C-alpha positions as CSV (number, residue, x, y, z in Angstrom):
1,M,28.5,14.2,3.1
2,N,29.0,17.3,1.1
3,L,25.5,18.9,0.8
4,S,26.4,21.8,-1.5
5,L,24.6,22.1,-4.7
6,I,26.8,21.6,-7.8
7,P,25.4,23.4,-10.9
8,I,25.7,21.7,-14.3
9,G,27.5,23.0,-17.3
10,T,26.0,24.4,-20.5
11,P,24.9,21.7,-23.0
12,T,26.9,21.5,-26.2
13,F,23.9,20.4,-28.4
14,D,21.0,22.4,-29.8
15,Q,20.3,25.2,-27.3
16,T,16.6,25.2,-28.0
17,F,16.4,21.8,-26.3
18,R,15.3,22.2,-22.7
19,P,15.2,18.9,-20.9
20,H,15.2,18.6,-17.1
21,F,18.8,18.7,-15.9
22,S,19.7,17.4,-12.5
23,F,21.7,18.7,-9.6
24,S,23.8,16.5,-7.3
25,I,24.2,16.7,-3.5
26,F,26.2,13.6,-3.2
27,N,29.8,12.7,-3.1
28,S,29.3,10.9,-6.4
29,H,31.8,10.0,-9.1
30,P,31.9,10.7,-12.8
31,Y,30.4,8.1,-15.1
32,L,33.0,5.5,-15.7
33,G,31.1,3.4,-18.2
34,H,29.0,1.3,-15.7
35,M,25.7,2.1,-14.0
36,K,23.4,0.0,-11.8
37,I,19.7,0.8,-11.9
38,L,16.8,-0.5,-9.8
39,H,13.4,-0.7,-11.5
40,T,10.3,-0.9,-9.3
41,S,6.6,0.1,-9.6
42,D,3.1,-0.4,-8.4
43,W,3.7,0.2,-4.7
44,H,0.0,1.1,-4.1
45,L,0.7,2.8,-0.8
46,G,-2.5,3.4,1.1
47,Q,-4.3,0.3,-0.3
48,K,-7.2,-1.0,1.6
49,F,-7.4,-4.7,1.5
50,I,-11.0,-5.7,2.5
51,S,-11.1,-2.7,4.9
52,R,-7.6,-3.5,6.3
53,D,-4.7,-1.2,5.6
54,R,-1.3,-2.4,4.5
55,E,1.0,0.0,6.5
56,E,3.1,-2.7,8.2
57,E,3.6,-4.7,5.0
58,H,4.6,-1.6,3.0
59,R,6.9,-0.4,5.7
60,L,8.7,-3.7,5.7
61,A,9.0,-3.8,1.9
62,L,10.3,-0.2,1.6
63,D,12.8,-0.8,4.4
64,W,14.0,-3.9,2.5
65,L,14.2,-1.8,-0.7
66,V,16.5,0.7,1.0
67,Q,18.8,-2.2,2.0
68,V,18.9,-3.5,-1.5
69,I,19.8,-0.1,-2.8
70,E,22.6,0.1,-0.3
71,N,23.9,-3.4,-0.6
72,E,23.9,-3.4,-4.5
73,D,25.3,0.1,-4.8
74,V,22.4,1.2,-6.9
75,E,23.0,4.5,-8.6
76,L,19.6,5.2,-10.2
77,L,16.2,4.2,-8.9
78,I,13.1,4.2,-11.2
79,V,9.6,3.9,-9.9
80,A,7.3,3.4,-12.9
81,G,3.9,4.5,-11.6
82,D,1.2,3.7,-9.0
83,V,3.2,5.0,-6.1
84,F,-0.2,5.4,-4.3
85,D,-3.4,3.4,-4.5
86,I,-5.7,6.3,-4.5
87,G,-5.5,9.9,-5.6
88,N,-5.9,11.2,-2.0
89,P,-3.9,8.7,0.0
90,P,-4.0,8.5,3.9
91,N,-1.4,10.4,5.8
92,Y,0.5,7.3,6.8
93,A,1.0,6.4,3.1
94,R,2.4,9.9,2.4
95,A,4.7,9.5,5.4
96,L,6.0,6.2,4.1
97,Y,6.7,7.8,0.7
98,Y,8.6,10.8,2.1
99,G,10.3,8.7,4.7
100,F,11.6,6.3,2.0
101,L,12.9,9.2,0.0
102,K,14.6,10.6,3.1
103,K,16.5,7.3,3.5
104,I,17.4,7.1,-0.1
105,I,19.1,10.4,-0.4
106,R,21.4,9.2,2.4
107,T,22.6,6.3,0.4
108,K,25.0,6.2,-2.6
109,C,22.0,6.2,-5.0
110,R,22.6,9.5,-6.9
111,H,19.3,9.7,-8.8
112,V,15.6,8.9,-8.3
113,V,13.0,9.1,-11.1
114,I,9.3,8.7,-10.2
115,T,6.4,8.7,-12.7
116,G,2.7,8.8,-12.1
117,G,0.4,5.8,-12.7
118,N,-3.3,5.5,-13.4
119,H,-3.9,5.3,-9.6
120,D,-1.9,8.4,-8.8
121,S,-3.0,12.0,-8.6
122,P,-0.7,13.9,-10.9
123,Q,-1.3,17.1,-8.9
124,M,-0.4,15.4,-5.6
125,L,2.8,13.8,-7.0
126,D,3.9,17.0,-8.8
127,A,3.3,19.4,-5.8
128,P,6.8,19.0,-4.2
129,R,8.4,18.5,-7.6
130,E,10.8,21.5,-7.6
131,L,11.9,20.9,-4.0
132,L,12.6,17.2,-4.6
133,Q,14.5,18.0,-7.8
134,L,17.1,19.8,-5.6
135,L,17.6,16.5,-4.0
136,D,18.0,14.7,-7.3
137,V,14.6,13.2,-7.0
138,H,12.7,13.8,-10.3
139,V,8.9,13.4,-10.3
140,V,6.7,13.5,-13.4
141,G,3.1,13.0,-12.3
142,A,1.5,14.1,-15.6
143,A,2.7,14.3,-19.2
144,T,2.9,17.6,-21.0
145,E,2.4,18.6,-24.6
146,E,6.1,19.2,-25.0
147,P,8.0,15.8,-25.2
148,N,11.3,17.5,-24.3
149,S,9.9,18.2,-20.8
150,Q,9.8,14.4,-20.1
151,I,13.5,14.0,-20.9
152,I,15.5,13.9,-17.7
153,V,19.3,14.2,-18.0
154,L,21.1,12.8,-15.0
155,N,24.5,14.4,-14.4
156,D,27.5,13.3,-12.4
157,D,29.2,15.6,-9.8
158,K,31.1,17.4,-12.6
159,G,27.9,18.2,-14.5
160,E,28.4,15.7,-17.2
161,P,25.5,13.5,-18.3
162,E,25.7,9.9,-17.1
163,A,22.2,8.7,-18.0
164,V,19.0,9.8,-19.7
165,V,15.5,8.8,-18.6
166,A,12.4,9.6,-20.7
167,A,10.1,9.8,-17.8
168,V,6.7,9.1,-19.4
169,P,3.8,8.7,-16.8
170,F,0.4,7.2,-17.4
171,L,-1.0,8.9,-20.4
172,R,-4.4,10.3,-19.7
173,D,-7.2,11.2,-22.2
174,Q,-6.0,14.8,-22.4
175,D,-2.5,13.5,-23.4
176,L,-3.9,11.5,-26.2
177,R,-5.7,14.3,-28.1
178,R,-6.1,12.3,-31.3
179,A,-8.4,9.9,-29.4
180,A,-10.7,12.6,-28.3
181,T,-12.4,13.2,-31.7
182,S,-13.4,9.6,-32.3
183,D,-17.1,8.8,-32.6
184,G,-17.3,5.0,-32.6
185,G,-16.1,2.7,-29.8
186,Q,-13.6,0.7,-31.8
187,D,-12.4,3.8,-33.7
188,R,-11.7,5.4,-30.4
189,V,-9.7,2.4,-29.3
190,E,-7.6,2.6,-32.4
191,R,-7.0,6.3,-32.0
192,I,-5.9,5.8,-28.4
193,K,-3.3,3.2,-29.6
194,E,-2.2,5.7,-32.2
195,G,-1.9,8.4,-29.6
196,I,0.2,6.3,-27.3
197,L,2.5,5.3,-30.2
198,A,2.8,8.9,-31.4
199,H,3.7,10.1,-27.9
200,Y,6.5,7.6,-27.6
201,E,7.8,8.3,-31.0
202,A,7.9,12.0,-30.1
203,V,9.7,11.3,-26.8
204,G,12.2,9.0,-28.6
205,K,12.9,11.7,-31.2
206,A,13.5,14.2,-28.3
207,A,16.0,11.8,-26.7
208,E,18.0,11.1,-29.9
209,P,20.5,14.0,-29.4
210,F,21.8,12.2,-26.4
211,A,22.5,8.9,-28.1
212,Q,25.9,10.2,-29.2
213,L,27.0,10.4,-25.6
214,K,27.1,6.6,-25.3
215,I,25.4,6.6,-21.9
216,P,22.4,4.6,-20.6
217,M,19.1,5.6,-22.2
218,L,15.9,4.5,-20.5
219,V,12.1,5.2,-20.9
220,T,9.2,4.5,-18.6
221,A,5.7,3.4,-19.5
222,H,2.6,2.7,-17.4
223,L,0.2,0.7,-19.5
224,C,-0.6,-2.7,-21.0
225,V,1.9,-4.0,-23.5
226,T,0.8,-6.7,-26.0
227,G,1.5,-10.2,-24.6
228,S,1.6,-9.1,-20.9
229,E,0.1,-11.6,-18.4
230,A,-1.7,-10.4,-15.2
231,S,-2.5,-12.5,-12.2
232,D,-5.9,-11.1,-11.6
233,K,-8.7,-9.4,-13.4
234,Q,-6.4,-6.5,-14.1
235,D,-8.4,-4.3,-16.5
236,N,-6.8,-2.5,-19.4
237,I,-6.5,1.1,-18.2
238,Y,-7.6,2.3,-21.6
239,L,-10.7,1.3,-23.5
240,G,-10.8,-1.9,-25.5
241,N,-8.4,-4.8,-25.3
242,T,-5.0,-5.0,-23.6
243,E,-3.0,-4.4,-26.8
244,N,-2.1,-0.7,-26.4
245,I,1.5,-1.0,-27.8
246,R,3.8,-3.8,-28.8
247,A,7.2,-4.3,-27.2
248,D,9.0,-3.7,-30.5
249,Q,7.2,-0.3,-31.0
250,F,9.2,1.5,-28.3
251,P,11.9,3.6,-29.9
252,D,15.2,1.9,-30.5
253,V,17.1,4.8,-28.9
254,F,16.2,3.4,-25.5
255,G,18.2,0.5,-24.2
256,Y,15.7,-0.4,-21.4
257,V,11.9,0.1,-21.1
258,A,10.8,0.2,-17.4
259,L,7.2,-0.8,-17.4
260,G,4.5,-0.5,-14.7
261,H,0.9,-1.4,-14.2
262,I,0.9,-5.2,-14.5
263,H,1.7,-6.8,-11.1
264,R,3.5,-9.9,-12.4
265,P,7.3,-9.5,-13.2
266,Q,8.0,-10.5,-16.8
267,A,9.9,-9.6,-20.0
268,I,7.6,-8.9,-22.9
269,G,7.7,-10.0,-26.6
270,G,10.9,-12.0,-26.1
271,M,12.7,-8.7,-25.5
272,K,14.6,-8.8,-22.2
273,Q,14.9,-5.0,-22.2
274,V,11.2,-4.4,-22.1
275,R,10.1,-5.5,-18.7
276,Y,7.5,-5.3,-16.0
277,C,9.0,-5.5,-12.5
278,G,5.7,-6.3,-10.9
279,S,4.2,-4.9,-7.7
280,L,6.1,-4.6,-4.5
281,I,3.7,-6.7,-2.4
282,P,0.8,-9.0,-3.3
283,L,-2.3,-6.8,-3.8
284,S,-4.9,-9.5,-4.0
285,F,-5.4,-13.2,-3.2
286,S,-4.9,-14.0,-6.9
287,E,-1.2,-12.8,-6.6
288,T,-0.2,-15.1,-3.8
289,K,1.5,-17.5,-6.2
290,D,3.6,-14.8,-7.8
291,E,7.0,-14.2,-6.3
292,K,7.3,-10.4,-5.9
293,S,10.6,-8.8,-7.0
294,V,12.4,-5.7,-8.1
295,T,14.6,-5.6,-11.2
296,L,18.3,-4.8,-11.1
297,V,19.6,-3.5,-14.5
298,E,23.3,-2.9,-15.4
299,F,24.6,-0.8,-18.2
300,K,28.1,-0.7,-19.6
301,K,28.2,2.6,-21.3
302,D,25.1,2.6,-23.5
303,K,24.9,-1.2,-23.7
304,L,22.5,-3.2,-21.6
305,G,24.3,-5.7,-19.4
306,K,23.1,-8.1,-16.7
307,I,19.5,-8.1,-15.6
308,S,18.6,-9.8,-12.3
309,L,15.6,-10.0,-10.0
310,Q,15.7,-9.4,-6.3
311,T,12.9,-11.3,-4.5
312,V,11.0,-9.2,-2.0
313,P,10.6,-10.9,1.4
314,V,6.9,-11.6,2.2
315,G,5.8,-9.4,5.0
316,R,2.3,-10.9,5.3
317,R,1.1,-14.1,3.7
318,L,-2.2,-14.0,1.7
319,K,-3.4,-17.5,1.5
320,T,-6.3,-19.3,-0.2
321,I,-7.4,-22.5,1.5
322,E,-9.9,-24.9,-0.2
323,G,-11.5,-28.2,0.7
324,S,-14.2,-29.8,2.7
325,F,-15.0,-28.3,6.1
326,E,-12.8,-30.8,7.8
327,E,-9.9,-30.3,5.3
328,V,-10.2,-26.5,5.7
329,Q,-9.9,-26.9,9.5
330,E,-6.7,-29.0,9.1
331,K,-5.2,-26.5,6.7
332,L,-5.9,-23.6,9.0
333,E,-4.2,-25.4,11.9
334,S,-1.2,-26.0,9.7
335,L,-1.1,-22.4,8.6
336,N,-1.2,-21.2,12.2
337,E,1.8,-23.2,13.1
338,R,3.8,-22.3,10.0
339,Y,3.8,-18.5,10.2
340,K,3.8,-17.7,13.9
341,D,6.9,-15.5,13.6
342,E,5.4,-13.3,10.8
343,L,2.6,-10.9,10.5
344,A,-0.7,-12.8,10.9
345,P,-1.7,-14.3,7.5
346,W,-4.9,-13.1,5.8
347,V,-6.9,-16.0,4.5
348,E,-9.5,-16.7,1.9
349,V,-11.4,-19.9,2.6
350,L,-13.3,-21.9,-0.1
351,V,-15.4,-24.6,1.4
352,D,-16.5,-27.5,-0.9
353,T,-19.7,-29.0,0.4
354,D,-22.7,-31.0,-0.9
355,R,-24.8,-30.0,2.1
356,L,-25.9,-26.9,3.9
357,I,-23.6,-26.0,6.8
358,P,-25.6,-23.7,9.2
359,N,-23.6,-20.7,10.6
360,L,-20.5,-21.7,8.6
361,N,-18.9,-18.2,9.1
362,G,-19.4,-18.3,12.8
363,L,-18.0,-21.9,13.1
364,L,-14.8,-21.0,11.3
365,H,-14.2,-17.8,13.2
366,D,-14.7,-19.5,16.5
367,F,-12.3,-22.2,15.3
368,T,-9.6,-19.7,14.5
369,K,-10.2,-17.1,17.3
370,D,-7.0,-18.0,19.1
371,M,-4.9,-18.6,15.9
372,H,-2.3,-16.3,14.4
373,L,-4.3,-15.7,11.3
374,E,-7.4,-13.9,10.1
375,I,-10.1,-15.1,7.7
376,L,-11.0,-12.2,5.5
377,K,-13.1,-14.0,2.8
378,L,-15.3,-17.0,3.0
379,K,-16.9,-18.7,-0.1
380,V,-19.0,-21.8,-0.3
381,K,-18.8,-24.0,-3.4
382,N,-22.1,-25.9,-3.4
383,Q,-21.4,-29.2,-5.1
384,H,-25.2,-30.0,-5.1
385,L,-25.9,-27.0,-7.3
386,P,-25.3,-26.9,-11.1
387,L,-22.4,-24.8,-12.2
388,D,-24.5,-22.0,-13.6
389,K,-26.3,-21.6,-10.3
390,Q,-23.0,-21.5,-8.4
391,L,-21.9,-18.7,-10.6
392,E,-25.0,-16.8,-9.8
393,N,-23.9,-16.8,-6.2
394,E,-20.8,-14.8,-6.8
395,Q,-20.2,-12.2,-4.1
396,L,-20.5,-8.5,-5.1
397,E,-17.1,-7.7,-3.6
398,D,-15.5,-10.1,-6.1
399,L,-17.0,-8.3,-9.1
400,R,-15.6,-5.3,-10.8
401,P,-18.1,-2.5,-11.8
402,I,-17.8,-3.7,-15.5
403,D,-18.7,-7.2,-14.4
404,V,-21.9,-6.0,-12.7
405,F,-22.8,-3.9,-15.7
406,R,-22.3,-6.9,-18.0
407,K,-24.6,-9.1,-15.8
408,K,-27.2,-6.4,-15.9
409,L,-27.1,-6.2,-19.7
410,E,-27.3,-9.9,-20.0
411,S,-30.5,-9.9,-17.9
412,T,-32.1,-7.5,-20.4
413,G,-31.7,-10.0,-23.3
414,R,-30.0,-7.4,-25.5
415,P,-28.2,-8.8,-28.6
416,P,-24.4,-9.2,-28.4
417,E,-23.7,-6.4,-30.9
418,D,-25.6,-3.9,-28.8
419,M,-23.9,-5.0,-25.6
420,E,-20.3,-4.4,-26.8
421,G,-21.1,-0.8,-27.7
422,L,-22.7,-0.2,-24.3
423,V,-19.8,-1.9,-22.5
424,E,-17.3,0.5,-24.3
425,T,-19.5,3.5,-23.3
426,F,-19.5,2.2,-19.7
427,R,-15.7,1.9,-19.7
428,E,-15.3,5.4,-21.0
429,L,-17.7,6.8,-18.3
430,E,-15.8,4.8,-15.6
431,A,-12.5,6.1,-16.8
432,W,-13.8,9.7,-16.8
433,M,-15.2,9.3,-13.3
434,N,-11.9,7.9,-12.0
435,E,-10.0,10.9,-13.6
436,R,-12.3,13.3,-11.8
437,V,-11.8,11.5,-8.4
438,R,-8.0,11.7,-8.8
439,E,-8.1,15.3,-9.7
């Protein structure tokens, strides 16, 4: 492999335009009118799952991802946010990230574009940015006031543009300045929507000079698009409802919109080019029925071609078992036999009962102590209690902070119109606190 840096040529368009140009260290070839792109997001490296880490599962998934890139001759990899689960991830999660990049630069994949998500620390992602750019790995952890700075021009080994990516990360409050002056809750929601739309319009305008080159034009987004469906209680990362932007509001100059944040793969608004790829591994018990995948996208010049999904092999099963005590025991035995050659499944057990079962937790753990599985959650559905009483027995670990706050408000007897305003204020405070933690 020739590891010499090959500088690009001077752009022929407006010289005041200063996008990120790339360098190539690969034995690549000039753009011949076809490019294969892999779109992934929401890795959440470093996630704690009920106090257990996911290192083994993530390692298996990332190793598989390298194989897909090699086998499919992927030329451009896009990671659309939430590389890490927390702003200060554990060392093993960082090692997985950099180890993956090390493997990627040894493949035929010529370009990597990574954007920050709402779980990522922009400062941590951006810290090695200039060094990684020398390896044709482009990282945009945080948006800037200048839209041009988010336009990444990817060049072939002759310095000619072969693709353009508008690398837009999760847009934080400071990026949406028009939202900051709002007074009322709903007014603030509308201004946030306006700010998001304005940002993408500005980025689209900055990318327009490249449309004449007839090369792939892509944009990333880490947010909730109108009509998206989540598997779990996946809160909107902005205030208010989940309708931050419609699929048809992304600028037409982009032939593909690589979405992140929603963990279920799906095209949005009947537009195949506006897509969530979904998370790399199941991140909660509610996601166990979703088939995890990454998205392969092909372009012929500037025209979107074939889109296909590559299913991620399951490293560890997350299973929910429900039934009477006896039925649960039978299902646990069956589960033990079925997945002996995989990582030990993690299990959520729901026991339906019309009677009190003393020491239920101890009985089930004794029953499974020699099995190749682990019970992480146990719930009892008391059939002899009315439904409203059963709901009162929800476990705290199953509730989000906003759910706890709502329950507290309900206990005060406040009128609904007062509650919604307080809920919006709580969401704003929670978002502010999360930002401070990630900084």
